[in-house]
C-alpha positions as CSV (number, residue, x, y, z in Angstrom):
1,X,31.2,23.4,-36.9
2,X,31.1,27.1,-37.7
3,X,29.1,29.4,-35.4
4,X,25.6,30.1,-36.6
5,X,24.8,32.8,-39.0
6,X,22.8,35.5,-37.2
7,X,19.8,37.3,-38.6
8,X,17.4,39.8,-37.0
9,X,14.4,41.6,-38.6
10,X,15.4,45.2,-39.4
11,X,19.1,44.7,-38.4
12,X,21.5,47.3,-39.8
13,X,24.0,46.3,-42.5
14,X,26.8,47.1,-40.1
15,X,25.3,44.8,-37.5
16,X,24.8,42.1,-40.1
17,X,28.4,42.3,-41.2
18,X,29.8,42.4,-37.7
19,X,27.8,39.5,-36.3
20,X,28.6,37.4,-39.3
21,X,32.2,38.5,-39.9
22,X,33.4,34.9,-39.8
23,X,31.5,34.2,-43.0
24,X,33.9,35.9,-45.5
25,X,32.0,34.8,-48.7
26,X,28.9,36.8,-48.1
27,X,27.6,38.3,-51.3
28,X,25.8,41.6,-51.9
29,X,23.7,41.9,-55.0
30,X,22.7,45.6,-55.7
31,X,19.8,45.8,-58.2
32,X,19.0,48.8,-60.3
33,X,15.4,48.7,-59.0
34,X,16.8,49.9,-55.6
35,X,16.9,46.7,-53.6
36,X,20.1,45.3,-52.1
37,X,20.2,41.5,-51.5
38,X,22.6,40.1,-48.9
39,X,23.2,36.5,-49.7
40,X,25.1,33.5,-48.5
41,X,25.1,29.9,-49.6
42,X,26.3,26.7,-48.0
43,X,27.6,23.5,-49.8
44,X,25.0,20.7,-50.0
45,X,27.3,18.4,-48.2
46,X,28.2,20.9,-45.5
47,X,25.0,22.7,-44.6
48,X,25.0,25.6,-42.1
49,X,23.0,26.9,-39.2
50,X,21.1,30.2,-38.9
51,X,20.0,31.8,-35.6
52,X,16.8,33.9,-35.8
53,X,17.3,36.6,-33.1
54,X,14.0,37.6,-31.5
55,X,14.7,38.1,-27.8
56,X,13.5,35.2,-25.7
57,X,11.8,33.8,-28.8
58,X,15.1,33.2,-30.7
59,X,15.8,29.8,-32.2
60,X,18.2,27.9,-34.4
61,X,17.6,26.6,-37.9
62,X,19.8,23.6,-38.9
63,X,20.6,22.1,-42.3
64,X,20.6,25.5,-44.0
65,X,21.3,25.8,-47.8
66,X,21.0,29.5,-48.4
67,X,19.9,32.8,-47.0
68,X,18.9,36.1,-48.6
69,X,18.3,39.4,-46.8
70,X,16.6,42.4,-48.5
71,X,17.3,46.1,-48.0
72,X,15.6,49.1,-49.7
73,X,18.3,51.4,-51.0
74,X,16.0,54.4,-50.5
75,X,15.3,53.6,-46.9
76,X,18.7,52.4,-45.5
77,X,17.7,53.4,-42.0
78,X,15.1,50.6,-41.9
79,X,17.8,48.0,-42.2
80,X,17.4,44.6,-43.7
81,X,13.7,44.1,-43.4
82,X,13.3,40.7,-44.9
83,X,15.2,37.5,-44.5
84,X,14.5,34.2,-46.3
85,X,16.3,31.1,-45.0
86,X,16.1,27.9,-47.1
87,X,17.0,24.6,-45.4
88,X,16.5,20.8,-45.5
89,X,14.7,19.0,-42.7
90,X,17.6,16.7,-42.2
91,X,21.2,16.6,-43.4
92,X,20.2,14.1,-46.0
93,X,18.4,15.0,-49.2
94,X,15.7,12.2,-48.9
95,X,13.4,11.8,-46.0
96,X,10.4,9.7,-45.2
97,X,7.2,11.7,-45.6
98,X,6.0,10.7,-42.1
99,X,9.3,11.8,-40.6
100,X,9.1,15.1,-42.4
101,X,5.6,15.6,-41.0
102,X,6.7,14.9,-37.5
103,X,9.8,17.0,-37.7
104,X,8.1,20.1,-39.1
105,X,5.1,19.9,-36.8
106,X,7.4,19.4,-33.8
107,X,9.2,22.6,-34.9
108,X,6.0,24.5,-35.1
109,X,5.1,23.4,-31.6
110,X,8.5,24.6,-30.3
111,X,7.9,28.0,-31.8
112,X,4.6,28.3,-29.9
113,X,6.4,27.3,-26.7
114,X,8.9,30.1,-27.3
115,X,6.1,32.7,-27.5
116,X,5.4,33.0,-31.2
117,X,1.7,33.4,-31.8
118,X,-0.3,32.2,-34.8
119,X,-1.2,34.7,-37.5
120,X,-3.6,34.2,-40.4
121,X,-1.5,36.3,-42.8
122,X,-4.5,38.1,-44.4
123,X,-7.5,39.7,-42.8
124,X,-9.7,37.9,-45.4
125,X,-8.8,34.5,-44.1
126,X,-11.5,32.8,-42.0
127,X,-10.7,32.1,-38.3
128,X,-10.6,28.3,-38.1
129,X,-9.0,25.9,-35.6
130,X,-7.8,22.4,-35.5
131,X,-8.9,19.8,-38.0
132,X,-11.2,22.2,-39.7
133,X,-8.4,24.6,-40.4
134,X,-6.3,21.9,-42.0
135,X,-9.3,20.7,-44.1
136,X,-9.8,24.2,-45.4
137,X,-6.1,24.4,-46.3
138,X,-6.4,21.1,-48.2
139,X,-9.5,22.3,-50.1
140,X,-8.2,25.8,-51.0
141,X,-4.5,25.2,-51.5
142,X,-3.4,28.5,-49.9
143,X,-4.2,29.1,-46.2
144,X,-2.3,29.2,-42.9
145,X,-3.8,26.4,-40.7
146,X,-3.8,26.1,-37.0
147,X,-0.2,25.2,-36.0
148,X,-1.5,23.5,-32.8
149,X,-3.2,20.8,-35.0
150,X,-1.0,17.9,-36.0
151,X,-2.3,16.4,-39.2
152,X,-2.4,12.7,-40.0
153,X,0.0,11.4,-42.7
154,X,-3.0,11.1,-45.0
155,X,-3.9,14.8,-44.4
156,X,-0.3,15.8,-44.8
157,X,0.0,14.2,-48.2
158,X,-3.1,16.0,-49.4
159,X,-1.5,19.4,-49.2
160,X,-1.0,20.1,-52.9
161,X,1.5,22.9,-52.8
162,X,3.2,22.2,-49.5
163,X,2.2,24.0,-46.4
164,X,2.6,27.4,-44.7
165,X,2.2,28.7,-41.2
166,X,2.7,32.3,-40.0
167,X,3.5,33.6,-36.6
168,X,4.2,36.9,-34.9
169,X,6.3,37.9,-31.8
170,X,6.3,41.5,-30.8
171,X,7.1,43.4,-34.0
172,X,8.5,40.4,-35.9
173,X,6.6,38.2,-38.3
174,X,7.7,34.7,-39.3
175,X,6.4,32.4,-42.0
176,X,7.4,28.8,-42.0
177,X,6.7,26.9,-45.2
178,X,7.7,23.8,-47.1
179,X,7.7,22.5,-50.6
180,X,8.3,19.0,-51.7
181,X,9.6,17.6,-55.0
182,X,6.6,16.5,-57.2
183,X,8.6,13.5,-58.5
184,X,8.8,11.9,-55.0
185,X,5.2,12.0,-53.7
186,X,4.6,8.3,-53.2
187,X,3.8,8.0,-49.5
188,X,5.7,4.6,-49.2
189,X,8.9,6.1,-50.7
190,X,11.2,8.9,-49.4
191,X,10.5,12.5,-50.5
192,X,12.6,15.6,-51.0
193,X,11.6,18.6,-48.8
194,X,12.7,22.3,-48.8
195,X,11.8,24.4,-45.8
196,X,11.8,28.2,-45.8
197,X,11.7,30.6,-42.9
198,X,10.8,34.1,-43.8
199,X,11.4,36.8,-41.2
200,X,10.1,40.3,-41.8
201,X,9.6,43.5,-39.9
202,X,6.1,44.8,-38.9
203,X,6.4,47.7,-41.4
204,X,7.1,45.2,-44.2
205,X,4.1,43.1,-43.1
206,X,1.9,46.2,-43.4
207,X,3.2,47.1,-46.8
208,X,2.6,43.5,-48.0
209,X,-1.1,44.2,-47.9
210,X,-0.7,46.6,-50.9
211,X,0.7,46.7,-54.4
212,X,3.2,48.9,-56.2
213,X,3.1,52.6,-55.3
214,X,0.4,52.1,-52.7
215,X,3.0,50.4,-50.5
216,X,4.7,53.7,-49.7
217,X,1.4,55.1,-48.4
218,X,0.2,52.0,-46.6
219,X,-0.4,53.7,-43.3
220,X,-2.9,56.2,-44.8
221,X,-4.7,53.4,-46.7
222,X,-4.7,50.8,-43.9
223,X,-8.0,51.5,-42.2
224,X,-10.1,51.4,-45.4
225,X,-8.6,48.3,-46.8
226,X,-8.7,46.3,-43.5
227,X,-12.4,47.2,-43.2
228,X,-13.0,45.8,-46.7
229,X,-10.9,42.7,-46.0
230,X,-12.6,41.9,-42.6
231,X,-16.0,42.2,-44.1
232,X,-14.9,39.6,-46.7
233,X,-13.7,37.5,-43.8
234,X,-17.0,37.6,-42.0
235,X,-18.9,36.8,-45.2
236,X,-16.7,33.8,-45.8
237,X,-17.1,32.6,-42.2
238,X,-20.9,32.8,-42.5
239,X,-20.6,30.8,-45.7
240,X,-18.4,28.2,-44.0
241,X,-20.9,28.0,-41.1
242,X,-23.5,26.8,-43.5
243,X,-21.0,24.0,-44.5
244,X,-20.6,23.0,-40.9
245,X,-17.5,24.9,-39.8
246,X,-17.1,26.6,-36.5
247,X,-15.3,29.9,-36.0
248,X,-12.5,30.8,-33.6
249,X,-13.8,34.2,-32.4
250,X,-11.0,34.2,-29.7
251,X,-8.3,34.7,-32.4
252,X,-6.3,37.8,-31.6
253,X,-4.9,39.8,-34.5
254,X,-1.5,41.5,-34.1
255,X,-1.5,45.3,-33.9
256,X,0.2,46.3,-37.2
257,X,-1.2,49.9,-37.6
258,X,-1.7,52.4,-34.8
259,X,-5.5,52.3,-35.4
260,X,-5.8,48.6,-35.0
261,X,-8.0,46.8,-34.2
262,X,-10.0,48.0,-37.2
263,X,-13.6,46.8,-37.7
264,X,-15.9,47.3,-40.7
265,X,-19.3,49.0,-40.5
266,X,-22.6,47.3,-41.0
267,X,-21.6,43.8,-40.1
268,X,-23.7,43.3,-37.0
269,X,-25.9,40.7,-38.7
270,X,-22.9,38.7,-39.9
271,X,-21.2,38.8,-36.4
272,X,-24.4,37.7,-34.7
273,X,-24.5,34.5,-36.9
274,X,-20.8,33.9,-36.3
275,X,-21.1,34.2,-32.5
276,X,-23.8,31.6,-32.6
277,X,-21.4,29.2,-34.2
278,X,-18.2,30.2,-32.3
279,X,-15.9,27.6,-30.8
280,X,-16.5,27.4,-27.1
């Protein structure tokens, strides 16, 4: 078996080429819009391995089909800031839905053991734990549930668009998601799953909170928009409390901007309600 393909958030192109020199068919797609894409594909019958380098939190992804790294041609010094790794859950195309559930949830548990910490992706997302977090993901379709909670097979099959969990470790952010083929959704029959690991730098994560030209000025805009988003979070949490949810006030947000943690003004009343219904 060939050695694993190595990726690291923000790695230079020279480092990327050197560490993966044994892969001679790597492809570079340079777009007029100013983005360079570093791509490599594996045959379906001979999938590869990718190693995510993150210090003591490094790990290996098996059954890889393709990888794409993104570089901004205007900011070459920032390196390849985004990697997407697409893989199967097993060497075979088809997999029992319950086996897929167990394999993916076991993988998430291993990431926690390595030191990756759960991240809610957006400051607007309510801070939920356990079964309630998964119920919220089922109801809303887009949410990052608690990775410590292992759903039942019935809950697993209720995820309409697949699932997504996000983590951070130091200055690296990692999203683990899956999609499944809509034609193979009968629980008693095998399904087809595609898993994606997206690794990005802390600066890219900050920029992802903004659109278009605002992205280049994200640091100067950060405080105001996070105040707005967090107020929306607290309002949503109070709404959910009225529906019987409890709030995980112990959740620790990663420090993305030098001014973090940022808190909105005039939310004392909301926070008082939330604290009364916090998870003990």
